[in-house]
C-alpha positions in Angstrom: 102.7 130.1 115.6 103.4 126.4 116.1 100.6 124.1 117.2 100.5 121.2 119.8 102.1 117.8 119.2 100.0 115.1 120.9 101.4 111.6 121.4 98.8 109.1 122.5 99.9 105.5 123.1 97.0 103.0 122.7 99.3 99.9 123.3 102.8 98.9 124.3 103.2 100.9 127.6 102.9 98.9 130.8 103.0 95.7 128.7 105.1 93.8 126.2 103.1 93.8 122.9 100.3 95.4 121.0 102.2 98.5 120.2 100.2 101.3 118.7 100.7 105.1 118.9 98.6 108.0 117.7 100.5 111.1 116.8 98.5 114.3 116.2 99.3 117.8 115.0 96.9 120.4 113.6 94.0 117.9 114.0 95.7 115.5 111.6 96.9 112.0 112.7 99.6 109.5 111.8 99.4 106.1 113.5 102.7 104.4 114.2 102.4 100.6 114.4 99.3 98.5 114.8 100.4 95.5 116.9 98.8 92.7 118.8 99.8 90.3 121.6 98.9 86.8 122.3 96.4 85.8 125.0 97.3 84.8 128.5 96.3 81.5 130.0 93.1 82.9 131.6 91.8 84.3 128.3 89.8 81.2 127.5 89.1 80.7 123.8 90.7 84.0 122.8 93.0 83.9 119.8 94.5 87.4 119.7 94.5 90.6 121.8 94.4 94.0 120.0 94.7 97.5 121.3 91.3 99.2 121.7 91.4 101.8 119.0 87.9 103.2 119.7 89.6 106.7 119.9 90.3 106.5 116.2 86.8 105.4 115.0 85.4 108.9 115.2 88.7 110.3 113.8 89.1 108.0 110.8 88.8 111.0 108.4 91.7 112.8 110.2 94.2 109.9 109.7 96.9 110.7 107.1 98.4 107.3 107.2 99.7 104.4 109.2 103.5 103.7 109.5 104.8 100.3 110.5 108.3 100.1 111.9 108.9 96.4 111.2 107.1 93.1 110.5 106.8 91.5 113.9 103.3 90.7 115.1 103.4 93.0 118.1 103.8 95.9 115.6 101.9 94.8 112.5 99.5 92.0 113.6 96.4 94.2 114.2 96.7 96.0 110.8 93.9 94.0 109.1 91.5 94.5 112.0 92.3 98.3 112.2 91.8 98.8 108.5 88.6 96.7 108.4 87.1 99.0 111.1 88.6 102.4 110.0 88.5 102.0 106.2 90.7 100.7 103.4 91.4 104.3 102.1 94.0 104.9 104.8 97.5 104.5 103.2 100.1 102.4 105.0 103.9 103.1 104.8 106.9 101.0 105.7 110.0 99.3 104.3 109.7 96.7 101.5 109.8 93.5 103.6 107.4 95.0 106.1 105.0 96.0 103.4 105.2 92.6 101.8 104.2 91.0 105.1 101.4 93.6 105.4 100.2 92.7 101.9 100.1 89.0 102.8 98.1 89.7 106.0 95.6 92.0 104.2 95.1 89.4 101.4 94.2 86.8 104.0 91.5 89.2 105.2 90.4 90.0 101.7 91.4 93.7 102.1 92.9 94.3 98.7 92.1 98.0 98.2 94.6 99.3 100.7 97.4 101.5 99.4 100.7 100.1 100.7 103.7 102.3 99.9 107.3 101.1 100.2 109.7 103.6 101.7 113.5 103.3 101.8 115.6 104.9 104.6 116.4 108.5 103.7 113.2 108.9 101.7 111.2 111.9 103.0 107.5 112.0 102.5 105.1 114.8 103.3 101.8 113.5 104.7 99.6 116.3 106.0 101.5 118.5 108.5 104.1 115.8 109.0 107.4 115.1 107.2 107.9 111.3 107.5 111.4 109.7 107.3 112.4 106.1 108.1 115.8 105.4 109.5 117.5 102.0 109.1 117.9 100.1 112.4 119.0 96.5 113.2 116.7 94.1 114.9 115.9 90.4 114.6 114.0 91.0 111.3 115.3 92.8 108.2 114.0 96.2 107.2 113.5 97.4 110.7 113.2 101.2 111.0 112.9 104.1 113.3 110.2 106.6 112.4 111.0 110.3 112.4 108.0 112.7 112.2 108.7 116.4 111.8 106.3 119.2 112.3 106.6 123.0 112.7 107.2 122.3 116.3 110.2 119.9 115.8 111.0 116.3 115.2 109.9 113.2 117.2 111.5 109.8 116.9 109.9 106.5 117.5 112.7 104.0 117.6 110.7 100.8 117.0 112.6 97.7 118.2 116.3 98.1 117.8 119.8 97.0 118.8 123.2 98.5 117.8 124.5 95.3 116.2 127.8 96.1 114.4 128.0 92.7 112.7 124.4 91.9 111.6 123.8 88.9 109.4 123.0 91.1 106.4 126.0 93.3 106.9 124.0 96.5 107.3 124.4 98.1 110.8 121.9 100.7 112.0 122.3 104.2 110.6 124.2 105.8 113.5 125.1 108.8 111.3 121.6 109.8 110.7 120.7 109.4 114.3 123.5 111.7 115.3 122.4 114.3 112.6 118.9 114.3 114.3 120.7 115.0 117.6 122.7 117.9 116.1 119.5 119.3 114.4 117.7 119.2 117.8 115.3 116.3 118.5 112.1 117.3 120.3 111.0 113.9 121.6 112.4 110.4 121.8 110.0 107.5 122.2 112.4 104.6 122.8 112.3 100.8 123.1 112.5 99.8 126.8 112.4 96.0 126.4 115.9 95.3 127.8 116.2 98.2 130.2 116.9 95.6 132.9 119.9 94.0 131.1 123.3 95.5 131.6 126.0 95.8 129.0 125.6 95.2 125.2 123.4 92.6 123.5 125.2 89.8 121.7 125.4 90.1 117.9 123.0 88.0 115.9 125.9 86.7 113.8 127.3 84.8 116.9 124.2 82.5 116.9 125.1 80.8 113.6 128.3 79.1 114.8 126.6 78.0 118.0 123.8 76.4 116.0 126.4 74.6 113.8 128.1 73.4 117.0 124.8 72.0 118.4 123.9 70.4 115.0 127.3 68.7 114.8 126.6 66.8 118.0 123.2 65.5 116.9 122.9 62.0 115.5 119.3 62.0 114.6 116.8 64.5 113.2 116.9 68.1 114.3 113.9 70.4 114.8 114.7 74.1 115.2 111.9 76.4 116.4 112.2 80.2 116.3 110.0 83.1 115.4 108.7 82.7 111.9 109.5 86.4 111.2 113.2 86.0 112.3 114.5 85.7 108.7 118.1 86.1 109.8 117.8 83.3 112.2 116.3 81.0 109.5 119.3 81.9 107.3 121.7 80.9 110.0 119.8 77.6 110.5 120.1 77.0 106.7 123.9 77.8 106.8 124.5 75.5 109.8 122.5 72.7 108.2 124.5 73.1 105.0 127.8 72.9 106.9 126.6 69.6 108.5 125.4 68.1 105.2 121.7 68.3 106.0 118.6 69.3 104.1 116.1 71.8 105.5 112.3 71.5 105.6 110.0 74.4 106.6 107.0 73.5 108.8 104.3 75.8 109.8 102.2 78.1 107.6 103.7 81.4 108.9 107.2 80.0 108.6 106.7 79.0 105.0 105.0 82.3 104.1 107.6 84.6 105.7 110.5 82.7 104.3 109.0 82.9 100.8 108.6 86.6 101.2 112.1 86.9 102.5 113.5 84.9 99.6 111.6 87.0 97.0 113.2 90.1 98.4 116.7 88.6 98.7 116.9 88.6 102.5 117.4 84.8 102.6 119.0 82.3 100.2 119.0 78.5 100.0 121.8 76.5 98.2 120.5 74.6 95.2 118.5 71.5 96.2 118.7 72.4 99.9 115.0 73.0 100.6 112.7 70.0 100.8 108.9 70.0 101.0 107.2 69.0 104.3 105.6 66.0 102.6 109.0 64.7 101.7 110.3 64.6 105.3 109.9 60.9 105.7 111.9 60.3 102.5 115.2 61.4 104.1 117.4 59.7 106.8 117.1 61.3 110.2 120.8 62.4 110.2 120.3 64.3 106.9 117.5 66.6 107.9 116.8 69.8 109.8 113.2 70.9 110.3 112.6 74.6 110.8 109.3 75.1 112.7 107.0 77.6 114.3 106.0 77.1 117.9 108.8 78.6 119.9 106.3 80.3 122.3 104.1 77.1 122.8 101.3 78.6 120.7 98.3 76.1 120.8 98.0 75.6 117.1 101.6 75.9 116.1 103.5 73.2 114.3 105.8 72.3 117.2 103.0 72.1 119.7 101.1 69.8 117.4 104.3 67.7 117.0 104.7 67.5 120.8 101.1 66.3 121.1 101.6 63.8 118.2 99.0 65.6 116.1 101.0 66.9 113.2 100.1 65.4 109.8 103.7 65.4 108.4 106.1 65.2 111.3 106.0 62.4 113.9 108.6 63.0 116.6 110.4 60.0 118.2 113.3 59.2 120.5 116.5 60.4 119.1 115.1 63.6 117.6 116.6 66.8 119.0 114.5 69.9 119.4 116.4 73.2 119.5 114.6 76.3 120.9 116.3 79.2 119.2 114.2 81.8 121.1 113.3 82.8 124.6 109.8 82.8 125.9 108.0 86.2 125.8 106.9 87.1 129.3 103.6 85.3 129.9 104.4 82.4 127.6 106.6 80.5 130.0 103.9 78.1 131.0 103.0 77.1 127.5 106.7 76.7 126.5 107.4 74.5 129.5 104.5 72.3 128.8 105.6 71.8 125.2 109.2 71.0 126.4 107.8 68.5 128.9 105.8 66.8 126.2 108.9 66.5 124.0 110.8 64.9 126.8 107.9 62.4 127.3 108.3 61.4 123.6 112.0 60.8 124.2 113.4 63.8 122.3 116.5 65.7 123.4 115.7 69.4 124.0 118.3 72.2 123.7 117.2 75.7 125.0 119.1 79.0 125.5 120.0 77.7 129.0 122.0 74.9 127.4 123.8 76.9 124.6 123.9 80.5 123.4 121.6 79.8 120.4 119.6 83.0 120.6 120.4 86.7 120.6 117.8 89.3 121.6 116.7 91.7 118.9 116.5 94.5 121.6 119.4 96.6 122.8 120.7 96.3 126.4 121.4 99.2 128.7 124.5 100.5 127.0 122.8 100.6 123.6 119.9 102.5 125.1 122.3 105.0 126.6 124.0 105.3 123.1 120.6 106.1 121.5 120.0 108.8 124.1 123.4 110.3 123.6 123.2 110.2 119.8 119.8 111.9 119.4 120.1 114.2 122.5 116.3 114.6 122.9 114.7 117.5 124.7 112.0 115.1 126.0 112.0 111.4 126.5 109.0 109.1 126.7 109.9 105.4 127.2 107.9 103.0 125.0 107.6 99.3 124.5 107.9 97.8 128.0 106.1 97.0 131.2 106.1 99.6 134.0 109.3 98.3 135.5 111.2 98.7 132.3 109.7 102.1 131.5 110.9 103.3 134.9 114.4 101.9 134.3 114.5 103.5 130.9 113.6 106.8 132.5 116.4 106.4 135.0 118.9 105.8 132.1 117.7 109.1 130.5 118.4 110.9 133.7 121.8 109.2 134.0 122.9 110.6 130.7 122.0 114.1 131.7 118.3 114.6 130.7 116.4 116.4 133.5 113.8 114.5 135.5 111.2 117.0 134.4 111.8 116.1 130.8 111.2 112.4 131.2 107.6 111.3 130.9 106.8 107.8 132.1 103.4 107.1 130.6 100.8 104.5 130.2 98.3 103.4 127.5 95.7 106.1 127.0 97.7 108.9 128.6 98.5 111.5 126.0 101.7 113.6 126.1 101.2 117.1 124.7 104.1 119.4 123.6 103.9 123.0 122.5 106.1 126.0 122.7 105.5 126.3 126.4 106.7 122.9 127.2 105.4 119.3 127.7 102.8 117.8 129.9 100.5 114.8 130.3 96.9 115.6 129.2 93.6 114.1 130.3 93.5 110.3 129.8 91.7 108.9 126.8 89.9 105.5 126.6 92.3 102.6 126.0 92.2 98.9 126.7 92.0 95.6 124.9 89.9 94.1 122.1 89.7 90.3 121.9 89.7 88.3 118.7 87.9 85.0 118.8 88.3 83.4 115.3 88.0 86.4 113.0 85.4 88.3 115.1 86.5 91.1 117.4 84.8 92.0 120.7 85.0 94.5 123.4 86.9 93.9 126.6 83.6 94.2 128.6 82.1 91.1 126.9 80.9 88.6 129.5 82.1 85.8 127.3 85.5 85.7 129.0 83.9 85.6 132.4 81.6 82.7 131.3 84.5 80.8 129.9 86.5 81.1 133.1 83.5 79.9 135.1 83.0 76.9 132.7 86.7 76.0 132.9 86.8 76.1 136.7 83.4 74.7 137.8 81.6 73.3 134.8 77.9 73.7 133.8 74.5 72.3 134.8 71.6 72.4 132.4 68.2 71.6 134.1 65.1 71.1 131.9 61.8 71.3 133.8 58.4 70.6 132.3 55.4 72.3 133.8 51.6 72.4 133.2 50.3 75.4 131.4 47.1 75.2 133.5 48.5 75.2 137.1 52.3 75.5 136.8 53.0 72.1 138.5 55.7 69.8 137.4 54.4 67.1 135.0 57.7 65.2 134.3 60.8 64.3 136.2 63.4 67.2 135.6 66.2 66.3 133.3 69.7 67.3 134.5 72.7 67.5 132.2 76.1 68.4 133.5 79.6 68.9 132.0 82.9 69.6 133.8 81.4 69.6 137.3 84.0 68.2 139.7 82.0 65.5 141.4 83.7 62.9 143.5 81.9 59.6 143.9 78.5 61.1 144.8 77.1 62.2 141.4 74.0 60.1 141.4 73.0 61.3 144.9 73.6 64.9 144.1 71.6 64.7 140.9 68.7 63.2 142.8 68.9 66.0 145.3 69.0 68.5 142.4 65.8 67.0 141.0 64.2 67.3 144.4 65.2 70.9 144.7 63.7 71.6 141.2 60.4 69.9 142.2 60.3 71.9 145.5 60.9 75.2 143.7 58.2 74.5 141.1 55.7 73.5 143.8 56.3 76.7 145.7 56.0 78.8 142.5 52.7 77.0 141.6 51.3 77.6 145.1 52.2 81.3 144.7 50.6 81.2 141.2 53.8 82.2 139.4 53.3 81.3 135.7 55.8 83.5 133.7 58.6 81.4 132.2 61.2 84.0 132.9 60.3 84.2 136.6 60.2 80.5 136.9 63.7 80.2 135.4 65.0 82.9 137.7 63.6 81.1 140.8 65.1 77.8 139.6 68.5 79.5 139.0 68.6 81.1 142.5 67.5 77.9 144.3 69.8 75.6 142.3 72.9 77.8 142.5 72.5 78.1 146.2 72.0 74.3 146.6 75.0 73.4 144.4 77.3 75.8 146.3 76.1 74.5 149.7 76.6 70.9 148.5 79.7 71.1 146.4 81.3 74.4 147.4 81.5 75.2 143.7 79.8 77.8 141.5 79.2 76.1 138.2 77.1 77.8 135.5 73.5 76.9 136.1 71.1 77.1 133.1 67.5 76.3 133.9 65.1 75.7 131.0 61.4 75.6 131.7 59.1 74.0 129.0 55.4 74.6 129.3 52.9 71.9 128.0 
């Protein structure tokens, strides 16, 4: 008698990023991907956003392993935080480049006891009630894989990120044969990438980007800065090849760019001609027309190398008029504002800027509509659960499944926290589990319910008042002029008058409290907060943070 297969997405549905899925069978668990996403503009002071994996904290002993589909941050970035919370005794599986990137991340977090196991496509591994197999796929990073998990009930396939690129940079197209075999064997469930469900046709091949980069480089008279995802090893290779064709050296700028390229070189995924690579500290030693700088910062990240260059804050690269900055990436939804701001700063410096609007210098790593149809027709799943996309793209992916002949009742458009359960009787959504976001501020993680974000938004919008009042311990009357400190409060030209009125309000509040014989410091501060907040709003039509401090002498 077969059991129940339970698929619980904790991230990646209804959003782009922080992909994480819990797969359960016979009370045992395999986790597929542990991704993160980057904060939006209103998440003040937040560095990273993780899926809320509270569901797994009480089930840590049931976890057989974690499988990572590929080395992009939205699939691997949360791994150190997950293992720090759940324990270093959980094994992690993935292809060699992916595991090398995982090793590097875990070392940074001083998590050196974790068992990381390299798997090659075709290897089959029994972990608990699951048979695990990785299937080679093409994406914008080498060693991408789909994950097949087989139980007594049948096989489910998580595609990870993929495209059907027939001329990839490394010459290894996706394993269409194995996908078709899964279809002939009878696939129970497909959890497929929905990223480009709104883009018709076929995605352009990554190999087409290289000649276009060379074409752009050939027109540049001065220094060239190319920015792309640091993990896009194939794109870096094409930058290197285009630079070599134009007689230029290459420098790598940005910690993650240097780290990922070094990992890629050690595994043979990227090669540099002898003498081609120069150190960042040597950049000033070369003529502008003999250098290409490969940099992080394609998404306008606040601390990235390109962003620092744009703000003239980079220790090794000072941009100037005549430099050309090439954006070999498109903004992830939500990052458009930061990218546009960086581009505008570059224009202010006098740089020329080339984006994907100006030349076809980027190819998506995600398949378009026809490739998604091909996946559906190859594996012929009994059930489909669209993954990796906002609700619009999940809906469109579901419509594609119906278009190729899968019944509407077999397509499950889900959301984070909503488990799909499959048994011999069929498939259905079960009762929702807790899901959400965890914020990372520095290296500390906090719950989504923290008031810190609310406070930061308030501070950013309306500023802060700190009012220090000194009262007599005997009768509670004010014994010194209140001190008022403010930051970020949008006064016009009336600051002095408003501050005098605030002091008068404080004196009046303290006099009333003394008359009512209120002596407790907490109560006095509460009274001051209520009176001051009301006064400031009436006077300024703003709600700054008001922090009264009462000192008793």
